[in-house]
LONUKE-170781 format. One record per residue (C-alpha): residue number from 1; x, y, z. Coordinates in nm, 3 decimals, m for minus. Layout:
# LONUKE-170781
SITE,NUM,X,Y,Z
...
# end
This chain:
# LONUKE-170781
SITE,1,6.375,2.968,m3.084
SITE,2,6.163,3.057,m3.378
SITE,3,6.122,2.690,m3.507
SITE,4,6.012,2.611,m3.133
SITE,5,5.741,2.869,m3.141
SITE,6,5.623,2.762,m3.487
SITE,7,5.598,2.399,m3.364
SITE,8,5.408,2.504,m3.046
SITE,9,5.152,2.714,m3.253
SITE,10,5.095,2.440,m3.497
SITE,11,5.055,2.183,m3.211
SITE,12,4.782,2.437,m3.051
SITE,13,4.610,2.462,m3.385
SITE,14,4.604,2.086,m3.428
SITE,15,4.462,2.034,m3.079
SITE,16,4.197,2.317,m3.131
SITE,17,4.113,2.166,m3.469
SITE,18,4.076,1.820,m3.316
SITE,19,3.841,1.945,m3.042
SITE,20,3.631,2.138,m3.292
SITE,21,3.600,1.805,m3.512
SITE,22,3.537,1.603,m3.210
SITE,23,3.265,1.826,m3.094
SITE,24,3.116,1.842,m3.440
SITE,25,3.133,1.464,m3.459
SITE,26,2.955,1.423,m3.111
SITE,27,2.689,1.670,m3.222
SITE,28,2.630,1.502,m3.553
SITE,29,2.610,1.167,m3.373
SITE,30,2.376,1.315,m3.114
SITE,31,2.147,1.446,m3.375
SITE,32,2.140,1.120,m3.570
SITE,33,2.046,0.941,m3.243
SITE,34,1.769,1.186,m3.179
SITE,35,1.636,1.147,m3.517
SITE,36,1.638,0.765,m3.488
SITE,37,1.464,0.790,m3.147
SITE,38,1.290,0.581,m3.038
SITE,39,1.529,0.300,m3.165
SITE,40,1.238,0.074,m3.255
SITE,41,0.866,0.066,m3.342
SITE,42,0.825,m0.160,m3.045
SITE,43,0.984,m0.087,m2.709
SITE,44,0.985,m0.349,m2.442
SITE,45,0.925,m0.249,m2.077
SITE,46,1.057,m0.537,m1.847
SITE,47,0.906,m0.600,m1.513
SITE,48,1.063,m0.858,m1.270
SITE,49,0.734,m0.969,m1.113
SITE,50,0.414,m1.126,m1.206
SITE,51,0.117,m0.940,m1.348
SITE,52,m0.121,m0.777,m1.094
SITE,53,0.118,m0.652,m0.835
SITE,54,0.224,m0.296,m0.769
SITE,55,0.527,m0.316,m1.014
SITE,56,0.320,m0.448,m1.303
SITE,57,0.047,m0.191,m1.237
SITE,58,0.277,0.095,m1.229
SITE,59,0.469,m0.018,m1.537
SITE,60,0.153,m0.054,m1.739
SITE,61,0.026,0.306,m1.652
SITE,62,0.347,0.448,m1.747
SITE,63,0.402,0.229,m2.072
SITE,64,0.053,0.328,m2.207
SITE,65,0.135,0.709,m2.174
SITE,66,0.483,0.664,m2.317
SITE,67,0.350,0.484,m2.606
SITE,68,0.101,0.759,m2.675
SITE,69,0.363,1.025,m2.645
SITE,70,0.617,0.850,m2.883
SITE,71,0.373,0.701,m3.119
SITE,72,0.508,0.344,m3.078
SITE,73,0.392,0.035,m2.909
SITE,74,0.550,m0.004,m2.553
SITE,75,0.481,m0.358,m2.431
SITE,76,0.522,m0.472,m2.073
SITE,77,0.734,m0.797,m2.038
SITE,78,0.681,m0.990,m1.719
SITE,79,1.000,m1.176,m1.647
SITE,80,0.938,m1.292,m1.292
SITE,81,1.166,m1.498,m1.075
SITE,82,1.459,m1.483,m0.820
SITE,83,1.316,m1.158,m0.649
SITE,84,1.337,m0.958,m0.987
SITE,85,1.702,m1.064,m1.058
SITE,86,1.601,m1.255,m1.372
SITE,87,1.462,m0.933,m1.531
SITE,88,1.758,m0.725,m1.423
SITE,89,2.012,m0.982,m1.572
SITE,90,1.818,m0.986,m1.888
SITE,91,1.816,m0.628,m1.940
SITE,92,2.183,m0.591,m1.835
SITE,93,2.288,m0.852,m2.110
SITE,94,2.021,m0.744,m2.355
SITE,95,2.016,m0.512,m2.667
SITE,96,2.243,m0.212,m2.668
SITE,97,2.017,0.012,m2.883
SITE,98,1.784,0.142,m2.602
SITE,99,1.481,m0.050,m2.712
SITE,100,1.456,m0.233,m2.361
SITE,101,1.370,m0.039,m2.041
SITE,102,1.366,m0.208,m1.696
SITE,103,1.122,m0.106,m1.438
SITE,104,1.387,m0.185,m1.180
SITE,105,1.339,m0.230,m0.816
SITE,106,1.498,m0.171,m0.479
SITE,107,1.574,m0.547,m0.422
SITE,108,1.786,m0.621,m0.721
SITE,109,1.931,m0.274,m0.746
SITE,110,2.037,m0.207,m0.389
SITE,111,1.970,m0.502,m0.162
SITE,112,2.059,m0.829,m0.343
SITE,113,2.420,m0.696,m0.414
SITE,114,2.495,m0.700,m0.036
SITE,115,2.352,m1.053,0.004
SITE,116,2.470,m1.262,m0.294
SITE,117,2.689,m1.275,m0.611
SITE,118,2.499,m1.180,m0.885
SITE,119,2.548,m1.254,m1.261
SITE,120,2.548,m0.883,m1.326
SITE,121,2.666,m0.563,m1.158
SITE,122,2.383,m0.331,m1.093
SITE,123,2.630,m0.021,m1.110
SITE,124,2.857,m0.137,m1.411
SITE,125,2.602,m0.307,m1.626
SITE,126,2.287,m0.094,m1.575
SITE,127,2.245,0.259,m1.642
SITE,128,2.012,0.484,m1.442
SITE,129,1.742,0.681,m1.619
SITE,130,1.509,0.824,m1.366
SITE,131,1.336,0.725,m1.036
SITE,132,0.975,0.621,m1.121
SITE,133,0.802,0.580,m0.800
SITE,134,0.861,0.561,m0.434
SITE,135,0.619,0.429,m0.174
SITE,136,0.606,0.314,0.175
SITE,137,0.468,m0.017,0.303
SITE,138,0.211,m0.025,0.598
SITE,139,0.246,m0.237,0.891
SITE,140,m0.063,m0.435,0.930
SITE,141,m0.172,m0.706,1.188
SITE,142,m0.428,m0.975,1.182
SITE,143,m0.746,m0.855,1.355
SITE,144,m0.727,m1.151,1.589
SITE,145,m0.402,m1.048,1.754
SITE,146,m0.584,m0.775,1.940
SITE,147,m0.327,m0.508,1.858
SITE,148,m0.481,m0.187,1.778
SITE,149,m0.185,0.063,1.771
SITE,150,0.175,0.072,1.682
SITE,151,0.251,0.125,2.050
SITE,152,0.073,m0.200,2.148
SITE,153,0.278,m0.379,1.874
SITE,154,0.607,m0.275,2.018
SITE,155,0.482,m0.359,2.368
SITE,156,0.376,m0.710,2.263
SITE,157,0.714,m0.760,2.092
SITE,158,0.898,m0.652,2.414
SITE,159,0.696,m0.870,2.639
SITE,160,0.760,m1.190,2.438
SITE,161,1.071,m1.168,2.244
SITE,162,1.073,m1.373,1.939
SITE,163,0.706,m1.472,1.953
SITE,164,0.543,m1.203,1.746
SITE,165,0.599,m1.282,1.375
SITE,166,0.586,m1.093,1.067
SITE,167,0.551,m1.214,0.702
SITE,168,0.783,m1.119,0.406
SITE,169,0.801,m1.171,0.033
SITE,170,1.141,m1.350,0.082
SITE,171,1.476,m1.286,0.246
SITE,172,1.599,m0.939,0.164
SITE,173,1.282,m0.810,0.037
SITE,174,1.157,m0.454,0.128
SITE,175,0.902,m0.613,0.368
SITE,176,1.172,m0.822,0.526
SITE,177,1.428,m0.536,0.570
SITE,178,1.152,m0.302,0.711
SITE,179,1.092,m0.549,0.986
SITE,180,1.471,m0.588,1.061
SITE,181,1.524,m0.216,1.053
SITE,182,1.260,m0.191,1.322
SITE,183,1.403,m0.457,1.519
SITE,184,1.727,m0.283,1.509
SITE,185,1.597,0.065,1.600
SITE,186,1.343,m0.038,1.867
SITE,187,1.544,m0.317,2.021
SITE,188,1.289,m0.573,1.979
SITE,189,1.302,m0.931,1.852
SITE,190,1.011,m1.000,1.601
SITE,191,1.035,m1.324,1.404
SITE,192,1.070,m1.316,1.034
SITE,193,0.864,m1.568,0.834
SITE,194,0.963,m1.556,0.464
SITE,195,0.730,m1.648,0.177
SITE,196,0.780,m1.700,m0.182
SITE,197,0.552,m1.411,m0.281
SITE,198,0.301,m1.158,m0.166
SITE,199,0.007,m1.396,m0.241
SITE,200,0.115,m1.665,0.009
SITE,201,0.205,m1.415,0.267
SITE,202,m0.130,m1.246,0.234
SITE,203,m0.317,m1.562,0.249
SITE,204,m0.145,m1.671,0.577
SITE,205,m0.190,m1.312,0.731
SITE,206,m0.565,m1.322,0.649
SITE,207,m0.586,m1.675,0.798
SITE,208,m0.411,m1.571,1.114
SITE,209,m0.120,m1.800,1.064
SITE,210,0.114,m1.509,1.083
SITE,211,0.061,m1.194,1.291
SITE,212,0.194,m0.901,1.086
SITE,213,0.317,m0.794,0.742
SITE,214,0.476,m0.484,0.601
SITE,215,0.232,m0.484,0.304
SITE,216,0.198,m0.239,0.011
SITE,217,m0.094,m0.017,0.047
SITE,218,m0.261,m0.154,m0.260
SITE,219,m0.246,m0.488,m0.137
SITE,220,m0.377,m0.417,0.198
SITE,221,m0.645,m0.147,0.134
SITE,222,m0.923,m0.376,0.062
SITE,223,m0.851,m0.600,0.363
SITE,224,m0.825,m0.298,0.594
SITE,225,m1.168,m0.173,0.460
SITE,226,m1.311,m0.513,0.537
SITE,227,m1.168,m0.509,0.881
SITE,228,m0.965,m0.824,0.849
SITE,229,m0.627,m0.652,0.915
SITE,230,m0.547,m0.346,1.133
SITE,231,m0.315,m0.080,0.995
SITE,232,m0.054,0.042,1.266
SITE,233,0.192,0.245,1.098
SITE,234,0.358,0.330,0.750
SITE,235,0.714,0.288,0.677
SITE,236,0.788,0.611,0.498
SITE,237,0.874,0.960,0.589
SITE,238,0.522,1.095,0.531
SITE,239,0.189,0.939,0.594
SITE,240,0.013,0.745,0.326
SITE,241,m0.238,0.965,0.123
SITE,242,m0.490,0.676,0.165
SITE,243,m0.448,0.629,0.540
SITE,244,m0.390,0.997,0.667
SITE,245,m0.497,0.890,1.033
SITE,246,m0.221,0.625,1.041
SITE,247,0.125,0.767,1.180
SITE,248,0.463,0.686,1.038
SITE,249,0.709,0.466,1.230
SITE,250,0.939,0.776,1.229
SITE,251,0.686,1.008,1.412
SITE,252,0.591,0.708,1.647
SITE,253,0.921,0.724,1.834
SITE,254,1.177,0.626,1.590
SITE,255,1.301,0.921,1.399
SITE,256,1.489,0.858,1.100
SITE,257,1.308,0.530,1.012
SITE,258,1.248,0.505,0.645
SITE,259,1.195,0.164,0.468
SITE,260,1.020,0.231,0.133
SITE,261,0.964,0.042,m0.182
SITE,262,1.078,0.202,m0.506
SITE,263,1.088,0.133,m0.872
SITE,264,1.335,0.305,m1.113
SITE,265,1.394,0.314,m1.466
SITE,266,1.723,0.163,m1.579
SITE,267,1.874,0.033,m1.927
SITE,268,2.175,m0.148,m2.041
SITE,269,2.486,0.047,m1.976
SITE,270,2.575,m0.047,m2.327
SITE,271,2.321,0.195,m2.440
SITE,272,2.479,0.517,m2.588
SITE,273,2.471,0.806,m2.344
SITE,274,2.263,1.029,m2.578
SITE,275,1.984,0.767,m2.598
SITE,276,1.993,0.733,m2.218
SITE,277,1.940,1.112,m2.192
SITE,278,1.655,1.106,m2.453
SITE,279,1.486,0.832,m2.252
SITE,280,1.527,1.029,m1.916
SITE,281,1.363,1.318,m2.092
SITE,282,1.070,1.097,m2.226
SITE,283,1.004,0.917,m1.896
SITE,284,1.016,1.227,m1.683
SITE,285,0.768,1.396,m1.904
SITE,286,0.530,1.078,m1.850
SITE,287,0.578,1.074,m1.476
SITE,288,0.498,1.446,m1.446
SITE,289,0.181,1.415,m1.657
SITE,290,m0.125,1.505,m1.435
SITE,291,m0.328,1.203,m1.558
SITE,292,m0.050,0.960,m1.494
SITE,293,0.024,1.118,m1.147
SITE,294,m0.336,1.072,m1.063
SITE,295,m0.362,0.704,m1.180
SITE,296,m0.044,0.610,m0.999
SITE,297,m0.168,0.772,m0.677
SITE,298,m0.478,0.579,m0.679
SITE,299,m0.256,0.271,m0.632
SITE,300,m0.057,0.423,m0.359
SITE,301,0.240,0.504,m0.584
SITE,302,0.388,0.853,m0.568
SITE,303,0.587,0.950,m0.903
SITE,304,0.939,1.092,m0.822
SITE,305,1.093,1.169,m1.159
SITE,306,1.440,1.317,m1.166
SITE,307,1.780,1.324,m1.327
SITE,308,2.001,1.030,m1.405
SITE,309,2.252,1.143,m1.145
SITE,310,1.978,1.183,m0.896
SITE,311,1.895,0.811,m0.924
SITE,312,2.268,0.707,m0.917
SITE,313,2.308,0.884,m0.595
SITE,314,1.987,0.747,m0.442
SITE,315,2.072,0.392,m0.542
SITE,316,2.414,0.425,m0.391
SITE,317,2.270,0.557,m0.058
SITE,318,2.015,0.283,m0.036
SITE,319,2.293,0.016,m0.112
SITE,320,2.489,0.149,0.178
SITE,321,2.195,0.177,0.406
SITE,322,2.074,m0.177,0.357
SITE,323,2.423,m0.316,0.340
SITE,324,2.469,m0.212,0.702
SITE,325,2.151,m0.377,0.820
SITE,326,2.212,m0.691,0.626
SITE,327,2.557,m0.709,0.785
SITE,328,2.469,m0.623,1.134
SITE,329,2.158,m0.845,1.145
SITE,330,2.341,m1.131,0.967
SITE,331,2.071,m1.156,0.702
SITE,332,2.129,m1.435,0.440
SITE,333,1.958,m1.501,0.110
SITE,334,1.861,m1.856,0.258
# end
């Protein structure tokens, strides 16, 4: 009996000692990582789209402030192609030291996994850092359509099913799925016309070769001001700050409608957790800075910094929502 008690006590002491040493080792490792942070003198912020668009604009505003705060160079790398998937694959298979941050987007992170087999897994290969910005599209029509209000748009779609068309920046893009969600909720049949990018979609919209587009506010604003396109409704849960007189689709008879663009920071899942946590803290600090908020808002981008877990939950919710629409509407990548 005595020997068993002694063995038990010895075992407990060994377990406790092991836990203490493990905690001490983790603390020391965390301290070392913090002291070596940021991991390099130059940090890469990868963007999956060409310069000049909303993603590139937002990333450059954030990169500038991040570099100033940390005293390092933060360079924006545009790795456009495949709807942003090239940039996401590059980051997923890239360095594991935390020197590469990805300004990820809704398409590759939550839509594409429902439409195609990807060379990376957004959940397993990419680690969430924080939501960056979330912003709605605005449904605009060419001035020559004669449509002035959202109600008139719905009426026109119901009068001639399949005739009223809308542009998108490609199958499965945010602008495409916004139209498909409205088709689903309003029981209408508007015709999807995919383009290879925003520039081509805008050109045909302005030329009257396509009737409508769920455009970003930054892209549509100058053409709205010039009277070339008419804004009908926004796709978020709140009205656009730049177009406060334009209602949301949700308040126009379709409660619950929400189809927003969002960009979030992620990194390779191979990066150590303490480094991921440090990046979260630094990025949240930047996204909360008044000057950064003001600059992003000017471009219709709404900063929404949060925890790593917040972003993981949001990505899962978006993946489920768009997965349902993609399956029910039989949307393919072609």
